[in-house]
N, C-alpha and C positions, 0 to 999 in steps of 0.2 A: 371038090374044091368049095370052100366056104364063101358065099357071096354076101357082101355087106348089105345090111338091111336097116332102114331108117324108120323110127317111130317118131312122128312129129307131134309135139304136145302144144306148141304155141306158135302162132304166126305173128310176126311183127311186120312193119312196113318194108324192111329191107332184109331181114334175117328170119330164120325159123329156129325154135328151140326144140330139142328132143333128145333121143337116145340113138346111138349107133350100135347096132348089134353085129358083132364080127368076131370070129374065132372064139365063140363061147363067152364073149365079154360084152358087157353093156356099158358104153362110154357116154356120159353126158356131153352133148356137143351142140355147137351152133352151126347151122347149115346156111350156105349161100347157094342160091339157084343160078345156074348158067343155062341160057338158051342154046348156046353154041357148045356142043360137046368137045370140039377141038380146043376151044379156049379154056374149058374146064380142065382137060387133060394136060394142056401146056402149063397151067398154073399149078396143078397137082405135082407134076414132074419137077417144076422149078422149086417148089417149097420142100419137096422130099430131098432134092439135091442139096439144098441149103438148110437142112434141118438143124444144123448146129448154130445157125445165126439166131441168137435169142431176141433180136429186134423184130424178127418176122413172125407173123401169126403161125402157130403150129397147126399143120393139117394132118388129120388122122387117116382119112380115106376118101375115095371118090365112089359115089353110089348113084343109083337111079331110084326115083320116086315119082310115081304117077307120070311116067313118060318124060320126066325132067331130070337133068343131070345136076347132082348136088355135090358140093364139097363139104365134108364134115371137119370142122375146126374145133380147137379147144374152146371151152365155154367162155363166151365173151359177149360184149355189146358194142355196136358201133358207137361212135362218140356222141351222136345226137340221142340215141336210145338211152345212153347212160345219163345224160343230163335231163332227159324227159322223166326218168325215174326220180332224179333229184328234185325236179320241179314239183312232181306229185307229192313227194314227201314234205317239201317245204310248204306247200299249200295246206297240207293236212296238219302240220305242226305249228305253223306261225299264223297268228291272228292278224298281226300288223305286217302287211305284205309290202313293205317299202323296197326301193331299189337297194338301199344299203343293207337291209336284212337279207335279201336274196344273195348278194355277193358274199356277205358274211357267212351264209349257210354253205355256199359251195366253195369258199376260198381255198381251203386246204386241198380238196380234190382238183380244183381248177389249176392251181399252181403246180401241183405234182404232175398232172396230165400234160400240161403244156411245157413244163421243164423236160419231161421225157420226150415229147414230140420234137422240140427244138434240138435236143441233143442227138436224137436219132437222125433227124434231117441233116444236121451238120456232119455226122459220121458217114452218111450215105452219099452226100453231095459228091458228084464226080464219078460215082461208081455206075458204070453203064448197065449192070445187071439189075439195078433198081432205078429205072429211068425216071420215075416220078413218084413222089410220095403223096403230095397234096393236090397237084394240079388236076383240073377238070371236075373232080368230084371227091372232095376230102372226106365226105361222110362214108364213102365206100373204101377208104384207105386207112383210116385211123380207128383202132379198136381198143377197148379197155378190158383187161382181164383182172380178176380179183384173186388175191391171196389173203384170205381172212378179211380184214378190214382195209388192207392196202391195195390200192389200184395201180395198175401198170399199163402203159401204152405199148401196143405192138402195131405193126403196119402190114398192109397187104399191098405190095407194089403193083403199079400199073404197067403191066408187061406189053399191052397193046397200044398204048397211047404214044404220041410223038415225044421225042426227047425234049423235055421242057427246060427252059432257062431257070436257074436258081432264083433270079429276080421275080419270076412269076410265082414261084413257090412261097417265097417269104411274104408276099402280099396276100396270098391265099390263107396262109397261117394266121396273119393278123385279122383278116376278115372273119375267119371262123371264130377267133377269140371274141371279136366284137359281137357276133351273133349270139354266142353263149352268155356273155355278160348281160345282154339285153333280152335274153330268151323269153321270159314271162311277159315282157312289156311291148313286144312288137318287133318290127324289122328295121326300125330307124337306127342310125349310128348312136350308140349310147353317149349320154352326157356323163363323163367319167367322174365329175365332181359329186354327182348324186349317188354313186356306187361306193364311195369311200375307198378307192383304189390306192395302193401304195405308190409313192413317188417312182419307184423302180418300174412298176408295171405300166404306169402312165407313160413313162419315158419310152419303154419298149413299143407301146402301141402308137404313140403320137410321133415319135422322132426317128425310130429305126426305119431307114429307107433302103430299098433294094439297091439303089445306086452305090451304096457303100461297098457292095461286093466287088466293085471294079478295083478297089485298092486295099481290101482287107479280106481275110479268108472267112468262109462260113463258120469254121470252128471258133475263130476269134470273135466274130460279130455276134453269133447267137449265144455264146457263153457270157451273157450280159448280167448286170446287177439284178434283174428280175429273177434270174435263176439262182443266184448265189445264196448260200447259207452263211452263217457267221464265219465258219472256217474258210470258206472261199474268199470272203471279204478280207480276212487276215492275210491270206496268200497273195491276193491282188495288191495290197499295200506294200508288202514285202517285195514282191516282184517288181512293182513300179519303182520303188526306191532303188532296187538293184540295177534296173535299167538306167536310171539317172546317174547313179554313182559310177557305173562303168562307162558312162557317156555313150551307151548305145542309143539313148535319147538325150539330146542336148537340153539342159535345164532352161536356158533362155528361150529356146524355140518352143519347148513344151509350155512355158508360161504364156507365150503368145497364143498358143492353141487354146489354152484354158480361158484366157480373156475373151477370145472370139466366140467361144461356145457356151459358156456357163452363165451368161447374163449377169456377170458380176457377183454371183452367189458366193464365190470363194475369195473375192478381193478383200473382204472384211472378216476373214475367218478368225483372226485374233480376238476381235470384239466378242465373238460368241463364247470365248473361254473365260470371261471375267467371273461368271457365276459358277464355274466348275473348278473348285480349288486345286485339285490334284492335277488336272490337265493344264491349268495356268501355271502351276509350279514347274511342270516339265518344260513348258514354253519359256518361262522366265529364266530357268537355269541354262537352257540351250540357245537363248536368243542370239548370242554372238556367233553361233555356228551357221546361222541363216544368212548366206551372202545375198539372197534374193528375198526380201520380205514382201513377197507378192503371192499370188494364188498358188504357184508351183511349190512354194516353200512348205505348204501344208503336208506334202508327201514326206519330207524330211521330218517334220514335226511328228507325224503319225508313227514313223519308224522309231523316233526317240521315245514316244509314249510307250511302245511295247517294251523298250529296254528299261525305262526309268519309272514307270507308273508306281510300282510297288515300293520303290525307294522313298517316294514322297507320300504314300498313302498313310503311313503311321503319323507323320507330321500333321496331316490334315484330319486326323481322327477317323480315317476310313480303313476298311479291311483290305488286305492284299487279295488280288483276284488274278485269274488266268487270262490268257490272250482272248478267248472268246468273249468274256465279260468286258474286256477292254475295248473290243470292237463295238460292243453295244454302247459303251460310254461315249465313244467317238460319234456313233450314229445319233445319239441323243443330243450331243452338243452341236453337231453339224449334220442336220437331217438329209441334205442333198449331197453329202460328200461323195458317195460312190457313184451316183448318177453323173455328177459334174466331172469327176475324174475320168470316168469311162467315156463320156461325151468328148472330153478333151483329147483322149487317146484316138478316138475315131477322127476327130477334126485334124489331129496331127498326121494321121495316115493320109488323109485327103490332101494336106498341104505339103507333103514331102518335097515335091518338085520345087516349091518356092522357098522352102526353109533350109535345104541342104544342097551341097555340091553333089554332082553326080556320083563321085567316087564314094561318098558317105551314105548314099541312099540305100544300098543293098543291106547294110548292117541294120538300119532302122526297119526296113521291110520285113526282115526275119522276125522281129518282135511281134508282128501282126499276122503271123501265119498260124498261131496256135492260141488257145485260150489265155487271156491275160491273168486269169486266176490260177494258172499253173506255175510251177517253178520255172524260171527262165534259165535256159541253157543256150549259149551262143553256138 
């Protein structure tokens, strides 16, 4: 019988790099040490049993090395090791080491990693076999694998910890994001203005509260504007317009929620269109269809923009464009559009009891059980 054998080449603070030799194969691996052999065996059996779950870190084998029990995983770095390498590269390549230059350097990987982490967390929420993903020690739970230049997050579930509340996990996630944003500059909470963060990311870190989970599902809450690409933003606007047209969400009630949550950002949305000829043409043509010329009317306007933008592009001497480019035009004219609308949706879910009669609340609650950037199906 062939016995797994480890060759360790590099020791990091939490993991080891090396080669697993087994069945005449040499497999580049990342090793985690377990003092308790039973805990190692339990984790190994769990991961083998759920080997088809692509969100979980893939485990090759269990082996012994220098009287310690090791689990051999696919080649990976824990999340802090990954950003430690990023920090070293940044210091070597950048002579001007400002906070803005640091976040600019890691922005693409940071966003991709925490998009993956948030979506995995939302998918796993409520599944007892993955009791906790971030709680207690997120460094030992979140790992980054590489496929060429593309990074991907995978998780190692905490099988031995107590079942955590999702509220605890979401705060742990935000805390970890703060640590990485400020990583080269100390442990204080970062001043987001100095890092040049996007409005969507600032909203996620400052305003997303774990209490929201009392009235909105994790899948809906965590699929936020911070995560969305342009196609997601397009689907969100179409979906929200659909919900308002079908009266799954009442227009007047939603307008109240927007006014309460957006600090008046959307109350003057028409003024922002004056220097945008095509967008203003769409508004001017359709203005009679807006029964409510307030914040919530911007949703109907955005829906009309998708339908009529190219109709007026020629008149204004501009090229016809697709929906993705139209979303970008809307974002340029109304920079906080998606943050404010999403914030209004969360506030709406929170105020359901005050805004709707009891027999109408179930319909509205269904809208907040899944991502708002997905197509709505009642």
